[in-house]
MINU-929319 format. One record per residue: residue number from 1; x negated, z, y of N, C-alpha, C, O in turn. Coordinates in Angstrom, 2 decimals, always signed. Atoms other than C-alpha are relative to their C-alpha. Layout:
! residues N
{site NUM; {X; Z; Y}; {X; Z; Y}; {X; Z; Y}; {X; Z; Y}};
...
END
This chain:
! residues 76
{site 1; {-0.21; -0.87; -1.11}; {+96.78; +89.31; -58.17}; {+1.45; -0.14; +0.50}; {+2.22; +0.80; +0.68}};
{site 2; {-1.41; +0.33; -0.41}; {+99.90; +87.52; -57.06}; {+1.08; +0.61; -1.00}; {+2.09; +1.14; -0.53}};
{site 3; {-0.99; -0.56; +0.91}; {+101.78; +88.63; -60.22}; {+0.17; +1.43; +0.10}; {+1.25; +2.02; +0.00}};
{site 4; {-0.15; -1.59; -0.08}; {+100.82; +92.26; -59.81}; {+0.69; +0.37; +1.24}; {+1.58; +1.22; +1.20}};
{site 5; {-0.67; -0.09; -1.15}; {+101.82; +92.07; -56.19}; {+1.48; -0.14; +0.03}; {+2.18; +0.60; +0.72}};
{site 6; {-1.32; +0.27; +0.10}; {+105.20; +90.53; -57.16}; {+0.61; +1.18; -0.88}; {+1.71; +1.63; -0.57}};
{site 7; {-0.61; -1.02; +0.95}; {+105.82; +93.17; -59.93}; {-0.09; +1.19; +0.75}; {+0.80; +1.99; +0.49}};
{site 8; {-0.11; -1.23; -0.89}; {+104.93; +95.97; -57.34}; {+1.15; -0.10; +0.88}; {+1.89; +0.88; +1.00}};
{site 9; {-1.00; +0.11; -0.79}; {+107.31; +94.64; -55.04}; {+1.52; +0.22; -0.66}; {+2.45; +0.84; -0.13}};
{site 10; {-1.27; -0.22; +0.89}; {+110.10; +94.45; -57.78}; {+0.28; +1.37; -0.31}; {+1.42; +1.77; -0.54}};
{site 11; {-0.24; -1.52; +0.27}; {+109.42; +98.17; -58.37}; {+0.06; +0.69; +1.35}; {+0.00; +1.92; +1.33}};
{site 12; {-0.17; -0.61; -1.19}; {+109.76; +98.89; -54.70}; {-1.29; +0.62; +0.64}; {-1.26; +1.52; +1.48}};
{site 13; {+1.23; -0.59; -0.49}; {+106.10; +99.52; -54.07}; {-0.68; -1.09; +0.87}; {-0.66; -2.25; +0.47}};
{site 14; {+0.78; +0.82; -0.87}; {+104.09; +97.91; -51.27}; {-1.41; -0.08; -0.55}; {-2.07; +0.95; -0.68}};
{site 15; {+1.20; +0.16; +0.61}; {+101.00; +96.47; -52.77}; {-1.14; -0.50; +1.18}; {-1.11; -1.58; +1.76}};
{site 16; {+1.15; +0.42; -0.78}; {+97.78; +96.57; -50.64}; {-0.95; -0.69; -0.66}; {-1.30; -0.34; -1.79}};
{site 17; {+0.94; +1.00; +0.86}; {+95.35; +93.80; -51.53}; {-1.40; +0.62; +0.51}; {-1.66; +0.62; +1.72}};
{site 18; {+1.29; -0.42; -0.26}; {+91.85; +95.33; -51.65}; {-0.97; -0.76; -0.78}; {-0.73; -1.30; -1.87}};
{site 19; {+1.17; +0.63; +0.75}; {+88.45; +93.93; -52.47}; {-0.80; +1.12; -0.28}; {-1.71; +1.43; +0.48}};
{site 20; {+0.83; -1.19; +0.43}; {+87.11; +96.94; -54.32}; {-1.32; -0.37; -0.62}; {-1.51; -1.22; -1.49}};
{site 21; {+1.32; +0.26; +0.79}; {+83.52; +97.16; -55.12}; {-0.05; +0.60; -1.41}; {-1.04; +0.45; -2.12}};
{site 22; {+0.03; -0.61; +1.27}; {+84.47; +99.04; -58.17}; {+0.95; -0.77; -0.88}; {+2.01; -0.30; -1.31}};
{site 23; {-0.68; +0.82; +0.84}; {+85.61; +96.10; -60.16}; {-0.32; -0.05; -1.49}; {+0.17; -0.90; -2.22}};
{site 24; {+0.29; -0.27; +1.48}; {+84.14; +97.28; -63.56}; {-0.33; -1.40; -0.57}; {-1.13; -2.22; -0.11}};
{site 25; {+0.29; +1.38; +0.71}; {+84.33; +94.40; -65.95}; {+0.75; -1.08; +0.43}; {+0.65; -2.16; -0.16}};
{site 26; {-0.89; +1.03; -0.18}; {+86.79; +92.43; -64.27}; {-0.54; -1.16; +0.69}; {+0.08; -2.22; +0.64}};
{site 27; {+0.75; +0.88; -0.41}; {+84.30; +90.49; -62.46}; {-0.56; -0.95; -1.13}; {-0.56; -2.18; -1.03}};
{site 28; {+0.38; +0.77; +1.10}; {+82.89; +89.46; -65.77}; {+1.07; -1.05; -0.68}; {+0.79; -2.19; -1.07}};
{site 29; {-1.03; +0.74; +0.55}; {+86.16; +88.25; -67.05}; {+0.48; -1.12; +0.90}; {+0.85; -2.20; +0.44}};
{site 30; {-0.35; +0.93; -0.76}; {+86.98; +86.50; -63.99}; {-1.00; -1.24; +0.12}; {-0.53; -2.36; +0.37}};
{site 31; {+0.93; +0.74; -0.01}; {+83.78; +84.71; -64.01}; {+0.01; -1.20; -0.98}; {-0.54; -2.28; -0.78}};
{site 32; {-0.20; +0.90; +0.93}; {+84.77; +83.00; -67.12}; {+1.34; -0.79; -0.10}; {+1.58; -1.53; -1.04}};
{site 33; {-1.31; +0.39; -0.32}; {+88.20; +82.02; -65.95}; {+1.20; +0.83; -0.54}; {+2.34; +0.36; -0.61}};
{site 34; {-1.01; -0.95; +0.44}; {+90.13; +84.93; -67.28}; {+0.80; +0.55; +1.48}; {+0.16; +1.14; +2.36}};
{site 35; {-0.80; -0.59; -1.05}; {+93.11; +85.80; -64.64}; {-0.29; +1.47; +0.05}; {-0.11; +2.20; -0.92}};
{site 36; {+0.43; -1.43; -0.18}; {+91.92; +89.14; -63.20}; {+0.63; +0.70; +1.04}; {+0.74; +0.04; +2.07}};
{site 37; {-0.49; -0.95; -1.12}; {+93.50; +91.97; -61.01}; {-0.09; +1.32; -0.61}; {-0.02; +1.55; -1.81}};
{site 38; {-0.08; -1.38; +0.48}; {+93.30; +95.59; -61.06}; {+1.02; +0.85; +0.81}; {+1.23; +0.68; +2.01}};
{site 39; {-0.93; -0.93; -0.74}; {+95.87; +98.31; -60.31}; {-0.93; +1.29; +0.20}; {-1.69; +1.75; -0.65}};
{site 40; {+0.77; -1.20; -0.30}; {+94.35; +101.26; -58.61}; {+1.03; +1.06; +0.33}; {+1.99; +0.87; +1.07}};
{site 41; {-1.03; -1.07; -0.23}; {+96.10; +104.62; -58.70}; {-0.88; +0.92; +0.96}; {-2.08; +1.12; +0.81}};
{site 42; {+0.61; -0.86; -0.91}; {+95.42; +106.92; -55.81}; {-0.39; +1.34; -0.61}; {+0.32; +1.83; -1.49}};
{site 43; {+0.68; -1.09; +0.68}; {+93.39; +109.88; -56.72}; {-0.49; +1.02; +1.28}; {-1.27; +0.62; +2.15}};
{site 44; {+0.18; -0.89; -1.18}; {+93.21; +112.96; -54.27}; {-1.65; +0.04; +0.36}; {-2.04; -0.06; +1.52}};
{site 45; {+1.47; -0.08; -0.24}; {+89.30; +113.22; -54.67}; {-0.88; -1.11; -0.36}; {-2.10; -0.98; -0.41}};
{site 46; {+0.84; +1.19; +0.43}; {+88.30; +109.67; -55.74}; {-0.33; +0.05; -1.48}; {-0.38; +1.10; -2.12}};
{site 47; {+0.20; +0.09; +1.44}; {+87.56; +108.52; -59.12}; {-1.65; +0.39; -0.33}; {-2.56; +0.50; +0.49}};
{site 48; {+1.41; -0.38; +0.56}; {+84.48; +109.43; -61.30}; {-0.37; +1.09; +0.80}; {-1.45; +1.10; +1.39}};
{site 49; {+0.33; -1.42; -0.76}; {+84.66; +112.94; -59.66}; {+0.37; +1.00; -1.04}; {+1.38; +0.77; -1.70}};
{site 50; {-0.51; -1.22; +0.77}; {+84.89; +116.18; -61.69}; {+1.32; +0.63; +0.50}; {+2.04; +1.31; -0.22}};
{site 51; {-1.24; -0.70; -0.66}; {+87.68; +117.23; -59.28}; {+1.17; -1.17; +0.24}; {+1.98; -1.14; +1.16}};
{site 52; {-1.20; +1.02; -0.20}; {+89.98; +114.10; -59.77}; {+1.21; +0.65; -0.05}; {+1.36; +1.71; -0.66}};
{site 53; {-1.43; -0.72; -0.12}; {+93.59; +114.85; -59.05}; {+0.83; -1.07; +0.32}; {+0.96; -1.40; +1.50}};
{site 54; {-0.77; +0.88; -0.15}; {+95.94; +112.16; -59.72}; {+1.41; +0.57; -0.23}; {+1.56; +1.40; -1.12}};
{site 55; {-1.43; -0.51; +0.18}; {+99.75; +112.85; -59.43}; {+0.49; -1.03; -1.05}; {+0.16; -2.21; -1.13}};
{site 56; {-0.66; +0.59; +1.16}; {+101.84; +112.01; -62.50}; {+0.94; -1.22; +0.61}; {+1.05; -2.30; +0.05}};
{site 57; {-0.81; +1.00; -0.40}; {+104.23; +110.13; -60.27}; {-0.62; -1.23; +0.41}; {-0.03; -2.30; +0.23}};
{site 58; {+0.97; +1.24; -0.27}; {+101.42; +107.72; -59.00}; {-0.25; -0.68; -1.19}; {-0.11; -1.90; -1.18}};
{site 59; {+0.24; +0.69; +1.19}; {+100.53; +107.05; -62.61}; {+1.12; -0.72; -0.53}; {+1.00; -1.86; -0.95}};
{site 60; {-1.28; +0.55; +0.44}; {+104.16; +106.49; -63.57}; {+0.19; -1.32; +0.78}; {+0.49; -2.36; +0.19}};
{site 61; {-0.38; +1.32; -0.67}; {+104.56; +103.93; -60.84}; {-1.04; -1.14; -0.41}; {-0.68; -2.31; -0.49}};
{site 62; {+0.90; +1.04; +0.32}; {+101.45; +102.11; -61.80}; {+0.34; -0.49; -1.46}; {+0.12; -1.68; -1.70}};
{site 63; {-0.45; +0.32; +1.30}; {+102.64; +101.89; -65.31}; {+1.33; -0.88; +0.09}; {+1.42; -1.87; -0.64}};
{site 64; {-1.13; +0.76; -0.31}; {+106.04; +100.56; -64.13}; {-0.43; -1.31; +0.41}; {+0.13; -2.30; -0.07}};
{site 65; {+0.45; +1.20; -0.57}; {+104.15; +97.92; -62.22}; {-0.47; -0.99; -1.17}; {-0.13; -2.16; -1.28}};
{site 66; {+0.59; +0.77; +1.06}; {+102.25; +96.86; -65.29}; {+0.97; -0.40; -0.92}; {+0.85; -1.51; -1.43}};
{site 67; {-0.81; +0.38; +1.00}; {+105.08; +96.88; -67.53}; {+0.76; -1.27; +0.50}; {+0.90; -2.23; -0.26}};
{site 68; {-0.65; +1.02; -0.78}; {+106.96; +94.56; -65.07}; {-0.78; -1.25; -0.18}; {-0.33; -2.26; -0.72}};
{site 69; {+1.06; +1.08; -0.04}; {+103.99; +92.34; -64.76}; {-0.12; -0.67; -1.34}; {-0.03; -1.90; -1.39}};
{site 70; {+0.21; +0.39; +1.31}; {+103.46; +92.00; -68.54}; {+1.43; -0.75; -0.38}; {+1.39; -1.86; -0.90}};
{site 71; {-1.20; +0.62; +0.28}; {+107.20; +91.20; -68.94}; {+0.32; -1.29; +0.71}; {+1.01; -2.13; +0.14}};
{site 72; {-0.07; +1.13; -0.55}; {+107.10; +88.57; -66.39}; {-0.87; -1.03; -0.50}; {-0.50; -2.20; -0.54}};
{site 73; {+0.99; +0.89; +0.58}; {+103.96; +87.09; -67.89}; {+0.46; -0.56; -1.31}; {+0.14; -1.68; -1.72}};
{site 74; {-0.59; +0.53; +1.29}; {+105.86; +86.94; -71.19}; {+1.17; -0.65; +0.07}; {+1.83; -0.91; -0.93}};
{site 75; {-1.30; +0.83; -0.28}; {+108.66; +85.15; -69.68}; {+1.31; +0.66; -0.18}; {+2.31; +0.00; -0.46}};
{site 76; {-1.08; -0.49; +0.12}; {+111.08; +87.76; -69.80}; {+0.33; +1.10; +1.08}; {+1.41; +1.68; +1.06}};
END
């Protein structure tokens, strides 16, 4: 989570730390020692909703954070 927050900050995004009940498989990975965090992309009508409405700019911001995070983890 720290690495994702650092990557978000480097991308000019303030990262809110949430303890989401929607952890999906993340809890299972974390339980066996895999470092785990989730990036949540805001969605106008919530997720798992037939009327989901995500803005492309929000998706692209999440992708930029993930790319930055992966680059940092890979040592570059």
